[in-house]
N, C-alpha and C positions, 0 to 999 in steps of 0.2 A: 114292803119294807123288810122281808126275810128274802128275797132277790137279791136287793139291794146288800145286803147283810151280806149273803154267802158271796157275791160280785168284790165287796172290798177284800173276805177273806180270803179267796181264789188268787186275787193279786195278791195280794200281803204274801201268801205261800209262791206264791209263783217267785216276787221280787226276792224273798230269804232264799229261793234255790238259786236263784241266778247270784245272787249272792255267793253263794258258799259255792256255788261249781266256780265262780271268781276267784272267791278267793284261794281254792284249791287247785287253780291254774297257775296262779301266785306259789303256792307254798310247793306245787310240785317244780316250778319253773325254778325256786328259789334252792329246793334241795336238789334239782340239775346240775345247777350253777354251783350248789356248795363240791359238788361229788364232781365237777368237773375243777375247780380252783382242788381240792385235794387234790385228786389226778398228777395236777401239776406239780402243786406241793412235791408230791412224791416222788414225781419222775427227778425236779429238781436236787431234791435229796439226794435221788441215787448218782444224781450226774453229779455233782459234788461228794460226795461219798466216791465213786469211784476217782475224780481227778485227786479228790486226797490218797485216796490208794495210790495212785500212779505217781503221783508226788512224794509221798512216803517212799514209793519203791525205788523212785529215781538217785533219792536222798541215797538210802538205805543202799544202791548199786553202785555208786558215786566214794563211797567210804574205800581211803586205802588199805585198810585192816582187811581181812576176812572175818566177818561174821555170821554167824551159823546158829540156831536154836533147834535144842536134839533133845527129844523126851526120853522118860527112864530105860528106856531100853535102849538108847541112841542112836533112835532111828531120825533123821534130819528132817523136819520140816520146814526150814526155810531157812536157805542159803545166799548172800548176795553174790554176785559178780567176782570180785575179786577172793573169794570163796572157793569158788568153784573155778578160777585159774592157778590158785595155789595149787587145790587138787589132777588139776591138770586135765578136769573134765567141762568139755562144752554145754552138753546137755543137763538136764535136770539132776537134780539131789535127792531130790524130796523123796521120804520114804527106804530111802538105802542106807544102811548102816553108816557109821562116820568112818569104820575103817577099811570099807566095802570099795573093791577098785585098787585099792592101795597100794601096791607094795612098799611097806616103811612099818617096821619093829617097833619105830618111836612115836608113831597115832597108835599104835595097840598098847604101847607102853603107856599114854595119853589117857586112853577112852579107859585102860582097867584100873589106873590112877585116879577118873574123876567119875566113876564110878565108886568103888569104895571107900572115898575120902569126900569127895562132893568139890573138891576147890583143886584146881592145881593152878600155878604161878611161877609162868618164865620158863617153862619147860624146853630145853631147847630140840626140834626137829627138822630132818634133813631127807629132801624125799628128791630120790635119784633118778627118777626121770629127766630128761632133757628137755626143760633145760634145769640141773640142782639148785633148788632152793634150801637156804636154811632159813627155818621158820621159830618163832617163841610163840609158844603155844600156852594160851590162858581160860582154866574151863572157871567156871561156880557156878553150884545152882539155883534154881530158877524160887521163887517163892512159894511156898505152897505145896513142894517138892511134886511142879509139874512138867520139869525136864531139867536143861540148861545150857547155861549160853556161850559158845566156846569165840574166842577171839585169836586169827591168825595175825601175827606182826612178822615181815618181810626183812628179813636181817642181810641178806643174803650179800646186800653191796656195803654195811656196816661191815659186815665178815671178811670182805676182801679189802677193804680198806684197812682192814688191823694186819691179814697177812703181809700185802703193801709194805706197809709200816716196819712190821716186826725183818721184814726182805732188807728193806733198806736200809734200817741200821744193823743187822746186821754184814749187809755189803761196805755198808762206812767203815767200820770195826776192821773188817777182815782188809778193805785197801788200807785205810791209816794204818793200822801194823803190822805188815809187811813191811815197808822202806821204814817204818819206824825201829822195829826192830832189825833191820842190816844197819840204818845208820849207827844208833846202840853199841853192834855189835863192833863197828869198825871205830869207833871210839873209844871203847875198851880196848882193840887193841891197840889204839896209837896210845894211850896213856901207861899201858903197860909198858912199852918202851919202844914201840913199830916208831915213833918218831924220831929214834939220832936214825933211821935207816932212810936216807931219801929218796932212794925209789921208792921203799912201799908206801911211803908217811905218802907221793905225792898221786900215787897210784888212788892208796886207800879213799884221800880227799876229793878224787873224782868222785869216788864214788859218795862217798858222802853228799857231793853236790847235787850229781845225777837223781839220786834219790829223793833229796831237799825239793829241788825243779818238780818231782812228780808228786811229792805233796803239794806244794803251790799250785800247781794245777786240776788237783783234784778239787780241791777247797774251791779256785776259780767258778771251777766248771759246774760245783754245788751251789755257789752264790750264781751264778748265770742260772740255772735250773729251776731255783728256785723260785727266783722272781720270774722267770715267764710262764712256769707254773701257776703262780702269785696272780698276774697279768699285770706287774707291777712297773714292766720295763714298756716306754712310749716306744712306737715306731715313729720313725724319722720319713714316713715315704717321700720319693722323687724320681723322676725320670732320669735314668742313665742306658748307656751300651754295654750290654751283661757281657762283649767278648773281650772288652777293657779288663773289667773284675775280673775276669779268670784268667787275664794273661799276669796280673797281677796275684793273684793264688800260687800260679806254676813258676810266679818269679820267687815267693818268698819259701819255694817248698826244694829251691834247687838243691839242697845240700841230700834231703831226703831220695830224692827222684836219683841222685847221683851214686847212694848209698848203693840201692836196690837196683843200676840200672837199668830203671825202665823210661820210657819214651813216652813224653805227655805229647795231645792232640789236642788244640783245639778248633773245634769246626765250627764255629761262631759265625754268623755273618752281623759281620761288622754294624749295619743298621738295627739290628734288630733292640729294642729296646726293651726296659721293665719298669714297673712303678712298683721300686719296694727300698725297705729302710738300708741302703747300700753296706752298711759295717754291717748288720745281721745277716743280711746274705752272702757277705764276701764270707762270716765266719759258717756257715751253708759248703757252700760251694769249698771251701775248704777242708773242712770235715769230712767229708767226702770222697774226695780227691787224695788224698790224706792218708783215707781207710785203702781207697782204692788200687796205692802205692804197697803198702803195706802188706796187702793179703794178697795182691795179687802176684803177678809172677815173674818172680826175679828177669828182667832182660826183657820182659813185654810190655806193654801201652798199656796207657792210661787217656779215653777220651772226654770229652765233655763237649756235649752236642746242646741245640734246641731249637724252638720252632713255636714259629707261631699257631694260637687255639683260632678253631674256625668261630670258635663266639665269644673272642676276647682272650685276653692272657697268654702265657705264654709257658711252655712245660722243658726246663729242662732236665737232664738225664746226665751221668757222671758213670760210663759204662770199663770194669777191665777186662781180665783174661785167669784169670785167676783157678781158684779149688770148685769156688761155688757154694753153694749154703742150702744148706741139708733143706727140707721140705717142713717137716717140722718147727725149723727153726727160723723162717721166713718171715711169721707172724710175731716172733720175741724181737730180733733186732732193734728194735726201736724205744726197748725195756732199757729200764735203768740197769746198769752193770751187767744187763746180759751178756754173753759171748758164746761164738758158737764155738769156736777152742781158747778153753782157760790161759791152758800156759803159753799159746801162740802170741795170743794176745793182750801177756802182763809180759812177754816176748818181747813187741812191740813197742811198749812203752802207753799205753790206752789207758786212759780213767776207769773205762765202759759209759759212758755217758754221752760221746757225740753225738750219736746216732740220735737217743733224746732228745739230746738241745734242739739236733735240724728239725725234730720233728715238731718239735715244738714252735721254733722260728717259724717253718713253713706255716702251720698252723694258725698261727699270729697275724701272717698275711692274708689268710679266709684259702689257704692253697689243701693241694692233699702231698704225699708226700707215702712211695710204697717202691715192692722191691721188686725185681724179675731175674730170675736164675736159675742157672743149669749146670747140674757136678761135671766140676772138671772140664767149663768151659768160662766159665767168669760170668760176674753180675752186672747188674744194672740199676744204679738205683733213680728213678725219677722224682720228682715233685712237680709242683703245678704252684702259678702266682696267677691270682687273677687280673684282669685288666685296670684302668685307672677307674672308672665310672663302680667297680664291682665292690671297693674299698670304701664306699661315701657312708 
């Protein structure tokens, strides 16, 4: 009986041992699976964290405002792409002080006020390194005195627009005041008794008429320029021969040509066609030819030429043999009211808007306009017009 009982006990013990080993293996397998799942989850979490971090950095760098976080000693901890661009720095700014590497008293003043007051609102900062930038700087202390948030807004374009507006108002006021003052002076002279002198009366009235015409031309040019700049002028494009249009311009300017004894040369191929608004293009060529007559050499020549471009479209030019344009003025001659020689321009009777109108009409057609010039030899104004299929 005992041997049988011992046998049963041994078998039971063996079964228990085998069951324990099986459960142990299962437990170890489950533990390994749990560890593997934990590693997978950790890697996934790390991946999601990295993706989220990259996403936040992309959003941070895509902001138009320059944003930086600095510590209490004004060392930069984080800065976005716009902030680095404003500071004209391509490398990392982290660890550098706010004013390091930037030669600007405004930045130093901003940093000092930020530390002493804890907040700066709307301070204007000018950075002189090319390109010159005008920034509006705002700063505030972070909660818990952990540092400061600095935000920079680029105000350069807005300031330039304000300056342009001020210059425009000043120029218009001056251009209107001069003929109005002359008209008023002659009217007062007539009222004071000059009307009894037929010779002087006629001369004064002619002068009044001349300056009244000048005011009308100025106002018409201002209205035209305003419509062109706002895009309110619809272009009626159609194909036509350019040579015929140039000849019409020459015929319209016969009196100006005779006064300056200038020879006009139409060197265009009769078969050359352009696709443009005929009336507006006539205004462009008329402005350029009239300028060439007035500012070219008396007794000289003004020629108009054109050629077809290899990739389609046409290049047109108006050439004179005048005094030429100084280098510093060549990029500005298309600005409103800009004059190379103010005294001569006013004597010639221009409004100062002709070339600006030329530029806007050409650009409305999708073309470009520029000037080549050499002092004492003359100037050539050139512009391009795209082909028919380029304007669709």
